[in-house]
C-alpha positions in Angstrom: 103.7 45.5 71.4 105.4 48.8 72.3 105.0 52.5 72.1 107.8 53.5 70.7 107.0 57.5 70.5 104.3 59.6 72.5 103.3 63.2 71.1 100.7 65.1 73.0 99.5 68.6 72.6 96.9 70.4 74.7 96.2 67.2 76.5 95.5 67.6 80.4 98.7 68.9 82.0 100.7 69.0 78.9 100.8 71.8 76.3 103.2 70.0 74.4 105.3 66.7 74.6 106.9 64.9 72.5 109.2 61.4 74.2 110.2 58.6 73.1 109.8 55.3 75.2 112.2 52.7 76.6 111.1 49.1 75.4 113.1 46.9 77.3 113.6 48.5 80.7 110.7 50.1 82.6 109.9 53.5 83.1 109.1 55.1 86.3 107.6 58.8 86.3 108.5 60.0 89.4 106.9 63.4 90.7 104.7 65.1 93.4 100.9 65.0 92.7 99.2 67.2 90.0 102.4 67.7 88.1 101.5 65.1 84.7 102.5 61.6 85.8 98.7 60.4 85.4 98.1 62.5 82.3 100.9 60.6 80.7 99.4 56.8 81.3 95.7 58.2 80.6 97.2 59.4 77.0 98.4 55.9 76.3 95.2 54.5 77.8 93.1 56.9 75.9 95.0 55.5 72.5 94.3 52.1 73.3 90.8 52.3 74.5 89.2 55.5 72.8 88.1 56.5 76.6 89.5 57.8 79.9 89.5 55.8 82.5 89.6 59.0 85.3 86.7 60.7 83.8 83.4 60.1 81.3 83.6 63.9 79.5 86.2 63.6 77.2 85.9 67.4 76.9 88.0 67.8 80.3 90.7 66.3 78.7 92.1 69.6 76.6 94.1 71.6 78.6 92.2 74.2 80.5 94.4 76.8 79.0 92.8 76.8 76.1 89.2 77.5 76.9 89.7 81.1 75.6 91.3 79.8 71.7 88.6 80.0 68.8 88.7 76.4 68.5 90.0 74.4 71.7 91.6 71.3 70.9 93.9 68.2 72.2 95.4 65.9 70.0 97.6 62.9 70.9 99.6 60.6 68.8 101.4 57.3 69.3 103.7 55.1 67.1 103.0 51.6 68.0 104.8 48.2 66.9 103.7 45.3 67.0 103.0 41.8 65.6 100.4 44.1 63.2 103.5 46.2 62.1 104.1 49.4 62.7 101.1 51.9 63.0 100.9 55.8 64.2 97.7 56.4 66.1 96.4 59.7 66.5 93.0 61.0 68.2 91.8 64.9 67.9 89.7 66.3 70.1 88.0 69.7 68.9 85.3 71.8 70.6 83.9 73.3 67.2 82.1 76.9 68.4 78.8 77.6 66.5 77.9 81.0 65.5 75.2 81.1 68.4 78.2 80.6 70.8 77.5 76.8 71.8 80.2 74.4 71.4 79.8 70.6 69.5 82.6 68.2 70.7 83.9 66.3 67.9 86.8 63.0 68.1 88.4 62.5 65.1 90.9 59.3 65.0 93.6 58.3 62.1 95.5 55.4 61.4 98.5 55.9 59.4 97.2 59.1 58.3 93.4 57.9 57.2 90.5 58.7 59.3 88.9 55.7 60.7 86.1 54.8 63.2 86.7 54.5 66.5 86.7 50.4 66.5 89.2 50.4 64.0 91.8 51.2 66.9 90.8 47.5 68.4 94.3 45.7 68.2 96.7 48.3 67.4 97.4 49.2 70.9 96.5 46.9 74.1 97.0 47.9 77.6 96.4 46.9 81.0 95.9 49.3 83.8 96.3 48.8 87.7 95.1 51.7 89.9 94.8 51.9 93.5 91.3 52.4 93.0 90.8 49.1 91.4 90.0 47.4 94.9 86.2 48.6 93.9 86.0 45.5 91.8 85.5 43.8 95.1 84.2 46.6 97.1 82.5 48.5 94.7 78.9 48.4 93.2 78.2 46.0 90.2 79.0 48.8 87.3 82.4 48.6 88.2 83.0 45.2 87.2 80.7 45.4 84.2 83.3 48.3 83.3 86.6 45.9 83.9 84.6 43.3 81.7 83.9 45.8 78.6 87.0 47.4 79.0 89.0 44.7 78.9 87.2 42.8 75.7 86.7 46.1 73.9 90.5 46.4 73.4 90.6 43.2 71.5 87.2 41.9 70.2 85.8 44.5 67.5 82.5 42.3 67.5 81.9 43.1 71.2 82.6 46.6 70.5 80.1 46.9 67.8 77.9 45.1 70.3 78.5 47.0 73.4 78.1 50.2 71.2 74.5 49.0 69.7 73.1 48.2 73.1 74.2 51.1 75.0 72.5 53.0 72.2 68.8 50.8 72.4 68.5 50.2 75.9 67.6 54.2 76.8 65.5 53.9 73.7 63.5 50.8 74.9 63.3 52.2 78.6 61.6 55.4 76.7 59.3 53.4 74.9 58.4 51.9 78.1 57.3 54.5 79.7 55.4 55.7 76.8 53.5 52.3 76.8 53.0 52.6 80.6 51.3 56.3 79.8 49.1 55.0 76.7 50.9 56.6 74.2 52.4 54.1 72.7 51.6 50.1 72.4 53.5 46.9 73.5 53.7 46.0 69.9 56.6 48.7 69.4 58.5 46.9 71.5 59.4 43.9 68.7 61.9 46.1 67.0 63.8 47.3 70.2 63.7 43.9 71.8 64.9 42.2 68.5 67.7 44.4 68.8 68.5 44.4 72.6 68.7 40.4 72.1 71.2 40.5 69.1 73.8 42.5 70.6 73.1 41.5 74.5 73.6 38.0 73.8 77.2 38.7 72.1 77.8 40.6 75.8 76.9 37.8 77.1 78.6 35.1 75.7 81.8 37.0 75.5 82.1 37.8 79.4 81.5 34.7 80.5 84.2 33.5 78.0 86.5 35.8 79.2 86.2 35.0 83.2 86.4 31.1 82.4 89.6 32.2 80.9 91.0 34.4 83.2 90.1 32.6 86.3 92.6 29.6 86.0 95.4 32.4 85.6 94.1 34.1 88.8 93.9 31.7 90.7 97.8 30.7 90.4 98.9 34.2 91.2 96.5 34.0 93.8 98.1 30.9 95.3 101.5 32.3 94.8 100.3 35.6 97.0 98.6 33.6 99.4 101.0 30.9 99.7 98.6 28.6 98.4 96.3 29.1 101.5 93.3 30.7 99.4 91.8 29.9 96.4 90.3 32.4 94.1 87.0 31.7 91.8 85.2 34.1 89.6 81.6 34.0 89.4 79.7 35.6 86.6 76.1 36.2 87.5 74.2 37.5 84.1 70.9 38.9 85.1 69.0 35.8 84.0 70.2 32.7 83.5 70.6 30.9 80.2 70.5 27.1 80.1 72.1 24.1 78.0 68.7 22.8 77.1 67.3 26.3 76.9 64.4 25.4 79.3 65.5 28.0 82.5 66.1 24.4 84.4 69.5 23.3 86.1 70.5 20.3 87.0 74.2 18.6 88.4 74.5 17.2 85.1 73.5 20.2 82.4 74.7 23.4 84.3 74.0 26.5 82.7 76.0 29.8 81.9 79.2 29.0 84.4 82.5 29.0 83.8 83.2 25.3 82.9 80.2 25.1 80.0 80.2 27.6 77.6 77.0 28.6 75.6 77.2 31.0 72.3 75.6 33.9 71.7 73.3 31.9 69.4 72.4 29.7 72.4 71.9 32.7 74.4 69.2 34.8 71.9 66.3 32.8 72.4 66.4 32.7 76.2 67.0 36.3 76.7 64.1 37.0 74.0 61.8 34.6 76.2 63.3 36.5 79.2 62.0 39.8 78.0 58.7 38.7 76.8 57.7 36.9 80.3 58.9 40.1 81.9 57.1 42.8 80.2 54.5 43.8 81.9 56.7 44.2 84.9 58.9 46.2 82.6 56.2 48.6 81.5 55.0 48.8 85.0 58.4 50.1 86.1 59.4 51.6 83.3 62.7 50.1 82.4 64.6 46.7 81.0 64.5 44.3 84.1 67.3 42.0 82.5 70.1 42.1 80.1 73.7 42.8 80.2 73.2 46.1 81.9 72.6 44.4 84.9 75.1 41.6 84.8 77.7 40.7 88.3 80.9 39.4 88.5 81.6 38.4 92.2 84.9 37.4 93.4 85.2 34.4 95.7 88.0 33.5 98.2 87.8 29.9 99.4 84.3 30.0 98.4 83.3 33.3 100.2 82.2 36.4 98.8 85.5 38.4 99.1 83.5 41.8 98.7 81.4 40.6 101.5 83.6 39.0 104.0 87.2 39.4 102.6 89.9 41.9 104.6 91.0 44.8 102.9 94.6 42.5 102.4 92.3 40.0 100.7 90.9 42.2 98.3 94.2 44.0 97.4 95.3 40.6 96.6 92.8 39.2 94.7 92.9 42.6 92.5 96.1 42.1 91.9 95.6 38.7 91.1 93.0 39.8 88.7 95.0 42.3 86.8 98.0 40.2 86.7 95.5 37.3 85.0 94.4 40.2 82.7 98.0 41.0 81.5 98.7 37.3 80.7 95.1 36.7 79.2 95.4 39.6 76.8 98.8 38.4 75.8 97.4 35.0 74.6 94.4 36.6 73.0 96.6 39.0 70.5 99.7 37.0 70.5 101.8 39.4 72.3 102.4 41.4 76.0 100.1 44.3 76.2 101.6 47.7 77.5 101.3 47.7 81.4 100.5 50.9 83.4 100.6 51.1 87.0 99.5 54.4 88.5 100.5 54.8 92.2 99.7 51.1 93.0 103.4 50.6 94.7 102.6 52.7 97.4 99.2 50.7 97.9 100.7 47.3 98.8 102.7 46.0 101.2 106.1 44.5 101.3 105.8 41.2 100.2 102.9 42.1 97.4 105.3 45.0 96.1 107.9 42.4 95.4 105.9 39.7 93.9 104.4 42.3 91.6 108.2 44.0 90.5 109.6 40.8 90.1 107.0 40.5 87.3 107.7 43.6 85.5 110.0 43.8 82.7 109.7 39.9 81.5 108.0 41.1 78.3 105.7 43.9 78.7 106.9 47.6 77.8 105.6 48.9 81.8 105.0 52.9 82.7 105.1 53.2 86.2 104.2 56.5 88.5 104.9 57.4 91.8 105.9 60.4 94.2 107.9 57.9 96.5 111.0 56.9 94.8 112.7 55.3 98.0 109.9 52.6 98.3 111.3 50.8 94.9 114.0 48.4 95.7 117.3 49.3 94.6 117.7 46.6 92.1 114.8 47.7 90.4 115.5 51.2 90.3 119.2 49.7 89.1 117.4 48.7 85.7 114.5 51.0 85.4 114.7 54.0 83.6 114.0 56.9 85.9 112.0 60.3 84.7 111.0 63.4 87.1 108.2 65.1 85.5 107.1 68.5 86.8 104.6 70.7 85.5 104.1 69.1 82.3 107.7 68.4 81.4 109.7 65.0 81.7 113.2 65.3 82.3 115.5 62.1 83.0 116.3 61.7 86.6 119.8 62.7 87.9 121.4 59.7 87.6 119.7 59.1 83.7 121.7 60.2 81.0 120.2 63.7 79.4 119.1 62.9 75.6 117.1 64.6 72.8 114.0 62.7 73.1 112.3 64.3 76.1 
């Protein structure tokens, strides 16, 4: 899977960009801060995931200089080649002004010129993004680890995308109803419809997350063993807010484990147990005005030698665990979609010590199209730079570095 050509208009730092991307050699984007290096990676990620990894507001992606225009907009497009053939993926972000001066944000998705749903992009372009702030997967709040699972699965699993959209829409509505029931403005029987929707979608999420982590763990363990000289073993612990069991009675035994990484339950087996848990917690949920169990309260923990890395790991151990997890994500996605995803590394190399840097760079260029950003070109080994394409990024413009031949594609 490769991005052959990228086109940006009014996106972040870029007023206009047309660039053809190499497919066989890693691309190093070199430049000072706030010049547009990260924005280029963000654009590729956005075309794959339909959201930004850096902001929750898509409006912020529109170039600030368009604010005074009658209809501010940004446009992203990529020519993508892969096992599904050649596809042109386009997204337009528009601020439409109403007669009263208010604005309405609209996002349009087109595939090969035809308007499509966001979920129709799934499978056309897949990326793995590695950021310095990915340490939050170890040290951050549970929402960061849930976001990791959601963003990974949403790129390859349309059922997951649909279930996540339903769950995120139903949850606040159910919570609002719980508060109305507590205020005696509604009756408990009104929960049935919302509970059915929550159980159906939530069970899909729980089953998919458990399967993802089970499949990631083997690859992550091997990378972690390599990085630590086989001294430390990494394990992943999925901790759903309630624990479905094989027999469905809420009881565990050594012979019949529940939802762990070695015995998988599908959504159909999880659903009735999720429904029972919602009923059991109904009184407390009404009293507190919130849904107390479900995928929105799931947790993922990374353990090193059976000790929680977030509680007991050093900074170096956290970096190693995160690198192992991201490399596992890269291989998992290749196995899932049958081809390498695009690998995006945003200022990651500068955050690594020499041994981790060498390990990561040795694995770049083996099949996955790779884009890296850096403000310090000298931190890369000469042997890596010799096989890379180096571009200089200045004020929203991309030019070949002095040692690179100039062409018409930039």
